[in-house]
N, C-alpha and C positions, 0 to 999 in steps of 0.2 A: 774586884780582883781580876787580873788578867788570866785567861785560860791558857795562854801561850806565854812562853818566856820572852818572846820578841816584843819589845815595847812598841805601842802604836805610834809614838812620836819619836822620830829619829832625826835630830836636827843639826844644823851647822849655823854658827853665828859668824857673819862677816862684817867688816867695818868700812863704811864710807870714810870715816875718820874716827879718832878715839882720843880720849884724854886720860892719861895716867902720868906719874912722875917722869918715866922714861920718854914716853911719846911727847909729853908737853915740852920737855927740854929740847926736842928736835923739831918743833913746829916750823921754824924758819926754813927747814929743808924739806918739808912734807910735799909729796907729789900727789896730784889728783888720783882718785880711784881709777884703775885701768879697766874699762868695760870689757875689753877682749879677754882679759884674764878672768874677770868675774863670770863671764858667760861660760868660759871653759871649766871653771870650778863648779858651776851649776850642772853642766853636763856630766862631770865626774861624780857629783852627788848622786845623780840618777843611776849611774852605773853601779854604785855600791848600795842602792836602795835606801838612801836618806830621803825623807819626805817632808822636811820642814826647813825653810830658809829664814833665819832671823837676820834682818838688816839693821845694823846700828848706824843711825843717821848722823848724829852729832852735828858739826858744821861742815860735814863733807859734801853737802849739796847746797844749792842756792834756793832760798825760800822767797817766793814772790811777795808774800805779805811782810816779810822781815828781811829786806835786802841788807840791812846793817850786820847780819850774821855771816855774810859771805866772806870767805878768806881767799887768798890766792890759789889754794888747792881745791876750792869748792867746785864740784861738778854740777852740770845742769840736771834738773829733775828728770829730764828725758833719759838720763843714764839709769835712774831707778826704774822707770817704766819699762826699759829694755830688760832689766833683770827680772822684773815681775812677769813679763811676757815669756821669757825663757823658762822660768820656774813653772808657769802654768802649762807650758808645752809638755813638761815632764810630770805633771800632776803633783807638783811640790807646793805646799802651802807656804805663804809668806807672812811673816810676823815683823812689824816695825819695832824698833827699839830707840828710845831716848833715855838718857840717864839723868835723873833729877836729884841724885845724891849731892849733898853739900859738904865739901871738904877742901880747905885751903891747901892741904897736903896732896891729896889724890887728884884734885883738879877735875873730877868727873863732870861737873856741871859748867865748866868754863867755856864749853861750846856756846853757851847762851850769853856770853859777855857782849854788851855791857850790862845786861839785865840780871846776871846771876847774883848780884849783890842786893837785889831787892828783897831777898830772903822771905819767900812765902807770903808776900803781900798780895792784895787783890790784883794789882797790876802784874805781878810776877805770874800768877796763875792765869790771868786773862791772856797774856802773850804766850805763855806756855801752851795753852790749849789752841791758840791760833796756829802755832807750829804743828801741833798734833793733828789738827783738822786738815792742814795742807798735806801732811803725810798721808793721812787716811784717804783723802781724795785721790791721791796718785797711786797708792798701793791697793786700796780696797781690801784690807785684811778681813777674812771671814770670821775669825774667832778671837784673836789675841792681840795685845799691845804690851810690850816689855818696857817697864819704866826704870830699870836698873835698881837704884837705891842701895847698892853695896858700898861699904867702906865710908859711911856717912859719919864724919867727925864733928861737924859744926852744929847740927841740931841737937837739942835736948832729946831725951827719950820720948817724951810726949809729943814734941814737935815732929819727930821722926814718924811716929805712928800717924799723926794727923796729916802729914804730907801724903803718905800712902793712901789714906782714906779719901783725901781730896781728889787725888788722881783716879782712884777706883770709882768714886761717884761720877766723875766726869766721863770716864770711859764706859761705865755702865749705861749712861744716857746715850752713848754712841753704839750700844749693843756689842761692846767688846769686853772681854775678860782681861783683868790685870795680871801680868806676870812680873815677879820680882826675883832678884837674887836673894837667897837666904845665906847669911854670913855665919851661921851658927857652927859650922865646921872649922871656923878660924880660931883655933885654940892656942895659937902662939900668943905670948904676953901682950904685944902691942895691938893684937887683933881682937882682944877680948871685949873691947867697947863695942865693936861691930857685932860680935856674937851675941852679946847681951841685948842689944837693940833688936836683933832679929827674934830672939826668944821672947821678948816682951811683945813684939808685933804679933807673934803667933797666937798670943792670948786675946788679942783685940781686933784682929782683922777678920773680915768675912771669909768663910771657907771657900768661896769662889775664887779667891786670889791664888794663883799658881805659885808655888814655892820652888825655886830652882836652887838646890843645895850644891854649891860649887866647892871643890876642894882639889887643888892641883898638886898636893903633896902626898896624901894617902887617903884612902877611903876610910870613913868612920861610921861603921854600921849602927852604933848607938844613936848618932845624930840623925841618920836616915830614918831609923825606926821611930824616933821620937816625933819627927815632923809628920810622918805618915799617920801615926796614931792620933795626931791632932785633927785629922780629917781633911787635910788639904790635898789637892792634886799635887803630886810630887814629880819633879824632874830632877835628874842628877847631871852634874857637869864635872866629869873627871878629866884628868890630864891624859891626852892621847899619846904623850911622849914618854911616860914612865912605864917600863915593862911590867906587864901584869895588872896594871891599875884598871885598864878598860874592862878586862874580864872579871876582875874582882867587883867592880861596880855593877856589871851586868848580873852577876850571881846574887847580889843582894837586892836587886830591884823587884823580882817576882814575889818573894815572900811578903813584901810590904805594899805591893800593888802600885809601885812607881810607874807612871805612864810614859815618861820621856827621858831621853838622854840627849845632851847638847854638847857638841864638840866646837872647839874654836882654836885659832892661833891668834895671839895678841900682836898681830903684825898687819901692816897695810896690804892692800891688794894692788900690787905693781908687778912689772916684769921681773924685778929683782927678787920678789918673794914667791913668784908663780910656782916654782918647783917645790918649795916648802909646803904650800897649800895642797898641791896635787899629791905629793908623797904622803902627807898626813892622811888625806882621804883614802889613798890606796891601802895604807896599812891599818888605820883605825876604823875607817868607814865600815868594812865588812863585819867588824866585831859588834856593831850596833844591831845587826839583824840576824846573827846566828842564834840557834836555840842553845840555851845553857841549862 
């Protein structure tokens, strides 16, 4: 249990690229990650005392071992190394993220096309870990790797759990802890399949797997409390845009021992979105580190 109400992990998730129904529909117009804006965002993170940068890779970078994953908007891996160097300058820990969720609707794993349809075969995992290893070599994360796993429509319940266990085992061999999205706050009707899969996974996953309970509509104390009582390290991901939600999330963190809070905007990092990222950090960032 924290002795202070300030969470030790105060993070921001940024996207080299991303896949969801809205983003997927506009892929033909996607621009490469803007490094100048990314560096400016990291500087702004430091100003508001955020100390963790989660970088979602997707197909937003070019992989040496898998050049077939490159798209017109894929940036060179040197862009990532520049982000890591700037984060290190500010003492900000970096966590890589790749989403291995399977969903023909949400498209989260289509960054891996043409291999995404191999569906958890030995070849799928072999190539997946080749990409993971290339990311690790360039980022050198000290503790964590985020594997996504939200909104998984296509796996069965058991297949969902087994996929997480496969990734957890491989990351443990690489001395990294697994971080996943926890969907159990998704209590709207069409989201219940995701919530139920997360609740099953809570019963079967090692306690070393970090659970990030995300909820961009309203905080749900009962969900937060249940996940914490299971004995997992818990981070919360509230909306930074809903008035009062950030402070409500902060107030519920200390009683349950939640260690982290993770902010994001589901938008690319370009000149067109620069002000939105910086304004969000200026308004929501300080709320991550105030005493409550």
